[in-house]
C-alpha positions as CSV (number, residue, x, y, z in Angstrom):
1,M,-22.1,-11.5,0.2
2,V,-22.5,-15.1,-0.2
3,E,-25.0,-14.5,-3.0
4,Y,-22.4,-12.7,-4.7
5,V,-19.7,-14.9,-4.5
6,C,-21.8,-17.6,-5.3
7,A,-23.0,-15.8,-8.4
8,V,-19.3,-14.5,-9.9
9,R,-18.9,-18.4,-9.5
10,V,-21.1,-19.8,-11.4
11,A,-20.7,-17.4,-14.2
12,G,-16.9,-17.8,-13.9
13,A,-17.1,-21.5,-14.3
14,A,-19.4,-20.9,-16.8
15,L,-17.2,-19.1,-19.3
16,A,-14.3,-21.4,-17.9
17,L,-15.9,-24.7,-19.0
18,L,-17.0,-22.9,-22.9
19,L,-13.6,-22.2,-23.1
20,V,-11.7,-25.2,-21.9
21,T,-8.6,-26.4,-24.0
22,P,-6.2,-29.3,-23.4
23,A,-3.3,-28.0,-21.4
24,G,-0.6,-26.5,-24.2
25,A,-3.6,-26.0,-27.4
26,G,-4.3,-22.9,-28.8
27,A,-2.7,-19.4,-29.1
28,Q,-1.0,-18.1,-26.4
29,T,-1.5,-14.5,-25.9
30,G,2.0,-12.2,-25.2
31,E,4.7,-13.2,-23.4
32,W,4.8,-16.4,-21.1
33,P,4.9,-14.8,-17.8
34,A,8.0,-15.4,-15.5
35,L,8.2,-17.7,-12.3
36,P,7.4,-15.4,-9.0
37,D,10.6,-14.3,-7.3
38,P,11.6,-17.1,-5.2
39,P,10.9,-16.6,-1.5
40,G,13.1,-14.8,0.3
41,A,14.9,-13.4,-2.8
42,E,13.2,-9.6,-1.8
43,G,14.2,-10.1,1.8
44,P,12.6,-10.7,4.8
45,G,9.1,-9.1,3.8
46,F,6.8,-8.1,6.6
47,R,5.9,-9.4,10.2
48,L,2.1,-7.9,11.0
49,S,1.9,-6.7,14.9
50,E,-1.5,-7.2,15.4
51,P,-3.8,-9.9,14.8
52,R,-5.6,-10.4,11.0
53,V,-7.9,-12.9,13.0
54,A,-7.7,-12.1,17.0
55,P,-7.8,-15.6,19.3
56,L,-11.2,-16.7,19.3
57,P,-11.8,-15.8,23.8
58,E,-12.4,-18.6,25.3
59,S,-15.9,-17.6,27.2
60,E,-17.1,-17.8,23.1
61,W,-15.3,-21.3,23.2
62,T,-17.8,-24.2,22.2
63,A,-18.3,-27.5,23.8
64,A,-16.6,-29.8,21.3
65,Q,-13.8,-26.8,21.3
66,R,-13.4,-27.0,24.8
67,A,-12.8,-30.9,24.3
68,L,-10.2,-29.5,21.3
69,A,-8.4,-27.6,23.8
70,E,-8.3,-30.3,26.5
71,T,-7.0,-32.6,24.6
72,Y,-3.9,-29.8,22.9
73,A,-3.8,-28.2,25.7
74,R,-2.3,-31.0,27.7
75,T,0.5,-31.7,24.9
76,G,1.7,-27.8,24.9
77,D,-0.1,-26.3,22.2
78,G,-2.2,-24.3,23.7
79,G,-1.7,-20.3,23.1
80,N,-2.5,-17.4,20.6
81,A,-2.4,-20.2,17.6
82,F,-4.2,-22.8,19.0
83,A,-6.9,-20.1,19.8
84,T,-6.7,-18.7,16.2
85,M,-7.0,-21.9,14.6
86,L,-10.9,-22.9,16.6
87,H,-11.8,-19.9,14.1
88,A,-11.8,-23.3,12.3
89,P,-12.6,-25.9,14.7
90,E,-11.8,-29.1,12.0
91,L,-8.1,-27.5,11.2
92,A,-7.5,-27.4,15.0
93,E,-8.5,-31.0,15.2
94,V,-6.5,-32.5,12.3
95,V,-3.6,-30.6,12.5
96,H,-1.7,-31.3,15.5
97,P,-1.2,-35.0,15.6
98,F,1.3,-34.2,13.0
99,L,3.1,-31.5,14.6
100,D,3.1,-32.6,17.6
101,Y,5.2,-35.8,15.7
102,T,7.5,-33.1,13.8
103,A,7.9,-30.7,17.0
104,R,8.5,-33.8,19.6
105,R,8.5,-37.8,18.6
106,S,10.3,-37.8,15.3
107,T,13.2,-40.0,14.9
108,L,15.9,-36.5,14.5
109,P,18.1,-36.0,17.4
110,D,16.1,-33.1,19.5
111,R,19.2,-30.7,18.8
112,H,18.9,-31.2,14.9
113,R,15.1,-31.1,14.6
114,K,15.2,-27.6,16.7
115,L,17.9,-26.4,14.5
116,L,15.5,-27.1,11.4
117,I,12.2,-25.7,13.5
118,L,14.3,-22.6,14.3
119,R,15.7,-22.0,11.2
120,T,12.3,-22.7,8.8
121,A,11.3,-19.8,11.4
122,W,14.1,-17.2,11.1
123,V,13.9,-18.0,7.1
124,A,9.9,-17.5,7.1
125,Q,10.4,-14.8,9.9
126,N,7.4,-15.9,11.8
127,A,7.3,-14.9,15.7
128,Y,5.4,-17.2,16.7
129,I,7.2,-20.3,16.5
130,W,10.5,-18.9,16.7
131,A,9.6,-17.4,20.4
132,D,8.0,-20.7,21.2
133,H,11.1,-22.6,19.7
134,A,13.6,-20.9,21.1
135,S,12.9,-20.5,24.6
136,D,12.3,-24.4,24.4
137,A,15.6,-24.6,23.1
138,L,17.3,-22.1,25.6
139,S,15.8,-24.7,28.7
140,E,17.4,-27.8,26.7
141,G,21.2,-26.4,26.1
142,F,21.3,-23.8,23.5
143,T,22.8,-21.0,24.5
144,A,21.7,-17.4,23.1
145,A,24.6,-16.9,21.1
146,E,23.8,-20.8,19.0
147,L,20.2,-18.8,18.4
148,R,21.9,-15.9,17.0
149,R,23.9,-18.5,14.8
150,I,21.2,-19.6,13.7
151,A,19.6,-16.7,11.6
152,S,23.2,-16.0,11.0
153,G,22.6,-19.3,8.3
154,P,24.8,-22.8,7.9
155,A,28.1,-20.4,6.6
156,A,28.5,-18.9,10.1
157,D,31.4,-20.5,12.3
158,G,30.6,-23.2,14.8
159,W,28.2,-25.4,13.2
160,T,29.4,-29.6,12.7
161,P,29.6,-30.2,8.8
162,L,26.2,-32.1,9.3
163,E,24.6,-29.1,11.4
164,A,25.7,-26.8,8.5
165,A,24.3,-29.2,5.8
166,L,20.9,-29.6,8.2
167,L,20.7,-25.5,8.0
168,G,21.2,-25.5,4.2
169,L,18.9,-28.4,3.7
170,V,15.8,-25.3,5.1
171,D,17.0,-22.9,2.8
172,E,17.4,-24.9,-0.2
173,L,13.8,-26.4,0.5
174,Y,12.4,-22.9,1.9
175,R,14.1,-20.8,-1.3
176,N,14.1,-23.5,-4.5
177,S,10.8,-26.2,-3.0
178,S,13.9,-28.5,-3.6
179,V,17.9,-30.2,-2.5
180,T,20.9,-30.2,-4.3
181,D,22.2,-33.4,-4.6
182,A,25.1,-32.3,-2.7
183,T,22.9,-31.3,0.2
184,W,21.0,-34.2,-0.3
185,A,24.5,-36.6,0.1
186,A,25.9,-34.8,2.9
187,V,22.9,-35.2,5.2
188,S,22.0,-38.6,4.0
189,A,25.5,-40.0,4.8
190,E,24.9,-39.9,8.1
191,Y,20.9,-40.0,7.8
192,D,19.3,-43.2,7.0
193,V,15.9,-43.1,5.2
194,L,13.6,-42.3,8.1
195,N,15.6,-39.9,9.2
196,M,15.2,-38.2,6.0
197,V,11.9,-38.5,5.4
198,D,11.7,-36.6,8.6
199,A,14.5,-33.8,8.1
200,V,12.5,-32.6,5.1
201,M,9.0,-32.8,6.6
202,T,10.0,-31.3,9.6
203,V,11.1,-28.2,7.3
204,A,7.9,-28.5,5.3
205,E,5.8,-28.4,8.5
206,F,6.9,-25.6,10.1
207,T,7.1,-23.8,6.5
208,T,3.4,-24.3,6.2
209,L,2.8,-23.2,10.1
210,S,4.9,-20.3,9.4
211,M,2.7,-19.0,6.4
212,L,-0.7,-20.1,7.7
213,F,0.9,-17.9,11.6
214,N,2.2,-15.1,9.5
215,A,-0.6,-14.1,7.4
216,L,-3.5,-14.6,9.9
217,G,-0.9,-12.2,12.3
218,V,-0.7,-14.7,15.3
219,Q,1.4,-13.2,18.0
220,P,3.8,-15.0,20.4
221,D,2.4,-16.0,23.8
222,A,3.1,-13.7,26.4
223,G,5.0,-16.3,28.3
224,A,7.4,-16.7,25.9
225,A,10.4,-14.8,26.0
226,E,12.3,-14.6,23.1
227,R,11.9,-13.0,19.9
228,L,13.5,-13.3,17.0
229,P,16.7,-11.3,16.5
230,P,15.9,-7.8,15.8
231,D,20.0,-6.9,14.3
232,A,20.5,-10.2,13.0
233,Q,20.7,-9.6,9.1
234,Y,18.4,-11.7,6.9
235,R,20.5,-14.0,5.2
236,L,19.4,-16.5,2.6
237,E,22.0,-18.1,-0.2
238,T,21.4,-21.2,-1.9
239,P,22.7,-22.7,-5.1
240,P,20.4,-22.5,-8.3
241,R,17.6,-25.2,-8.1
242,E,18.6,-28.2,-9.8
243,P,16.1,-29.7,-12.5
244,P,13.9,-31.8,-11.6
245,L,14.9,-35.5,-10.4
246,T,14.2,-38.3,-13.3
247,R,14.7,-41.6,-10.5
248,P,13.4,-40.8,-7.0
249,R,15.6,-40.3,-4.1
250,I,13.1,-42.5,-1.8
251,E,11.3,-45.4,-3.9
252,P,7.4,-45.3,-3.3
253,G,6.2,-49.3,-1.5
254,D,4.8,-51.9,-3.2
255,G,1.3,-51.8,-2.8
256,P,-1.9,-49.9,-3.9
257,G,-2.5,-46.1,-3.8
258,L,-0.5,-42.9,-5.4
259,R,3.1,-43.1,-5.6
260,V,3.0,-40.1,-2.9
261,S,1.6,-42.0,-0.7
262,R,3.6,-45.3,-1.2
263,T,6.3,-43.1,-0.5
264,I,5.7,-41.6,2.8
265,R,4.3,-45.3,3.6
266,R,8.0,-46.0,4.3
267,H,8.1,-44.6,7.4
268,P,4.8,-45.8,9.2
269,Q,4.8,-43.2,11.6
270,V,4.9,-40.1,9.3
271,A,2.2,-42.0,7.2
272,E,-0.1,-42.5,10.2
273,T,0.1,-39.0,10.7
274,W,0.9,-36.7,8.0
275,G,-2.3,-36.5,6.3
276,G,-4.1,-34.4,8.5
277,N,-3.2,-31.1,6.6
278,T,-4.6,-32.6,3.3
279,E,-7.9,-34.0,4.7
280,Y,-8.6,-30.7,6.3
281,V,-8.0,-29.0,2.5
282,N,-9.8,-31.9,0.3
283,R,-12.2,-32.3,2.8
284,R,-13.2,-30.5,5.7
285,S,-12.5,-27.1,4.1
286,P,-15.8,-25.2,3.4
287,L,-13.9,-23.7,0.0
288,T,-15.7,-24.4,-3.4
289,P,-13.3,-27.1,-5.1
290,S,-13.1,-24.8,-8.2
291,D,-10.9,-22.6,-5.5
292,R,-9.3,-25.1,-4.0
293,E,-7.9,-26.6,-7.1
294,L,-7.2,-23.5,-8.0
295,L,-4.9,-22.1,-5.1
296,I,-3.0,-26.2,-4.9
297,L,-2.3,-25.4,-8.9
298,R,-1.0,-22.2,-8.3
299,I,1.3,-23.0,-5.3
300,G,2.8,-26.2,-7.3
301,W,3.4,-24.3,-10.9
302,N,4.7,-21.6,-8.5
303,C,7.0,-24.6,-6.6
304,Q,7.7,-26.5,-10.2
305,A,6.1,-29.2,-8.6
306,E,5.2,-31.3,-11.6
307,Y,4.0,-34.9,-9.9
308,E,1.6,-32.5,-8.3
309,W,0.1,-30.3,-10.9
310,A,-0.7,-33.7,-12.7
311,K,-2.4,-34.8,-10.2
312,H,-4.6,-31.9,-9.6
313,V,-5.0,-31.3,-13.4
314,G,-5.9,-35.2,-13.4
315,S,-7.3,-38.1,-11.4
316,V,-7.0,-36.1,-7.7
317,G,-7.9,-32.5,-8.3
318,R,-10.2,-32.4,-12.1
319,A,-9.7,-29.2,-12.5
320,R,-11.3,-29.2,-15.8
321,D,-14.3,-30.8,-14.4
322,H,-14.2,-27.3,-11.7
323,G,-14.6,-24.9,-14.8
324,L,-10.7,-24.5,-14.5
325,V,-8.1,-24.1,-17.6
326,P,-4.6,-25.4,-16.5
327,R,-2.9,-22.8,-18.5
328,W,-4.2,-20.1,-17.3
329,I,-3.1,-20.8,-13.6
330,A,-0.2,-21.3,-15.4
331,E,-0.2,-17.5,-16.5
332,G,-1.1,-16.5,-13.0
333,P,-3.4,-13.2,-12.1
334,E,-2.2,-11.2,-14.6
335,S,-4.5,-13.4,-17.6
336,P,-7.1,-11.2,-18.2
337,R,-9.3,-14.2,-18.2
338,W,-9.9,-14.1,-14.2
339,E,-12.9,-13.1,-12.5
340,P,-11.8,-10.5,-9.4
341,Y,-12.3,-12.9,-6.8
342,Q,-9.7,-15.6,-8.6
343,V,-7.2,-13.0,-9.4
344,A,-7.1,-11.9,-5.8
345,L,-6.8,-16.0,-4.9
346,L,-3.9,-15.9,-7.3
347,Q,-2.8,-13.0,-5.5
348,A,-2.7,-14.8,-2.3
349,A,-0.9,-17.6,-4.0
350,D,1.6,-16.0,-5.3
351,E,2.3,-13.5,-2.0
352,L,2.4,-16.3,0.5
353,Y,4.8,-18.6,-2.1
354,R,7.1,-15.5,-2.3
355,H,6.8,-13.8,1.4
356,A,4.9,-16.5,3.4
357,N,2.5,-13.8,3.8
358,V,-0.1,-12.0,2.3
359,S,-0.4,-8.3,2.1
360,D,-2.8,-6.1,3.2
361,E,-4.2,-5.3,0.0
362,T,-4.9,-9.0,-1.1
363,W,-6.3,-9.5,2.1
364,A,-8.6,-6.8,2.5
365,A,-10.2,-8.0,-1.3
366,L,-10.2,-11.1,-0.3
367,A,-11.8,-10.4,3.0
368,E,-14.6,-8.3,1.0
369,L,-16.0,-12.2,-0.4
370,Y,-15.0,-14.3,2.1
371,D,-16.0,-15.5,5.9
372,T,-13.4,-15.9,8.7
373,Q,-13.4,-19.7,8.3
374,R,-13.1,-19.8,4.5
375,L,-10.4,-17.2,4.9
376,I,-8.2,-19.6,7.1
377,S,-8.7,-22.0,4.6
378,I,-7.5,-20.0,1.8
379,V,-4.0,-19.6,3.7
380,M,-4.0,-23.1,4.8
381,T,-4.6,-24.4,1.1
382,V,-1.8,-22.7,-0.2
383,S,0.2,-23.6,2.7
384,T,-0.2,-27.1,2.5
385,Y,0.4,-27.6,-0.7
386,R,3.5,-25.6,-0.2
387,F,4.4,-28.3,1.9
388,V,3.2,-31.1,-0.7
389,S,5.3,-29.3,-3.5
390,M,8.5,-29.8,-1.0
391,T,8.5,-33.1,-0.4
392,L,7.4,-34.1,-3.8
393,N,10.4,-32.5,-5.5
394,A,12.9,-33.7,-2.7
395,F,11.5,-37.2,-2.7
396,G,11.5,-37.2,-6.4
397,V,7.8,-38.6,-6.8
398,Q,7.9,-39.5,-10.3
399,L,4.8,-38.7,-12.7
400,L,3.4,-41.7,-14.8
401,P,3.8,-41.9,-18.1
402,D,0.1,-40.9,-18.8
403,D,0.0,-38.4,-15.9
404,E,-0.4,-34.6,-17.8
405,G,2.9,-33.0,-17.1
406,F,3.1,-28.7,-17.0
407,P,1.9,-26.7,-19.8
408,E,4.6,-26.1,-22.5
409,L,5.8,-22.6,-22.9
């Protein structure tokens, strides 16, 4: 299997390097494909009733994995999700600091934090996160009727104006990977900059985890009694995506580094913990640079996060150095130029974007070529850069004058 994958990649990379042209250059064949349908447009999607990647049994844990379990079980982050991530122990190690921050220690009021997490779990249809946090919410003063109202969404009766705006923030970020001016104004009227960063990043983090847990088939822990309300109607109604921002909502701080990093540094607590997911994707993942950048650019294109696209075409990802043609990535898996394994990767990125999950057919195609740790890494790469896209768009991080934006249609 490994020899086959390597041979295919070498051949594909060599072909791409021979055919590389600057973005927007050259004749376009056929009609430019439309963006994939937005998340939630086709309804709630599907949920797996059993794991695709089973939790790693404790009897198989190494000493290092046991040490991780001892650390994170004490913070309440054990269970099926943690034992599943132990298949990729480097991921289990770096993901939890920011998860712990967004779930427990952010600047948001506890009630608002739970509203954001549970609404995100609902729109992404993640049974594990809903079961975990709904059980906690009941013990913290939420009623069963309020939990059902979270599933009904921001238009349901009974919310305060701010609570309705927060639920709308979730829906817009999930559907459009951005936030309308009206919703931003409604929330920021009562939130300061730190609160706004935390609100967006809470939704982004739990969208990431929902996509990961859905695709791996992580099932609710036995001790978490709550389940996604089976009779609640799936409703995700949002305003259309507005044009990209032409100025930042959160100004980047002074000093060196990328504009996104300087924007996050406006919130020191977040700056200390948020980079674990990208650290895994860019430095610890076993995926090849070509596979990694293909996935990052495709989800950036789907989310229309032009800053992300520019940096991974350019100085951060250097897509062309890895045999990738940016225009082909925008064309998607239907482009005739891709190798079969690249088609499967692009299809996985599109399915995760639309459904927060991967179809059985696409998963089977990937499983023929990738081992368990790489399968987890494929999903985590797309999920992490969905997070990045949402935050870049919401905060209005701007391109530099010499950045290479999206290819001309």
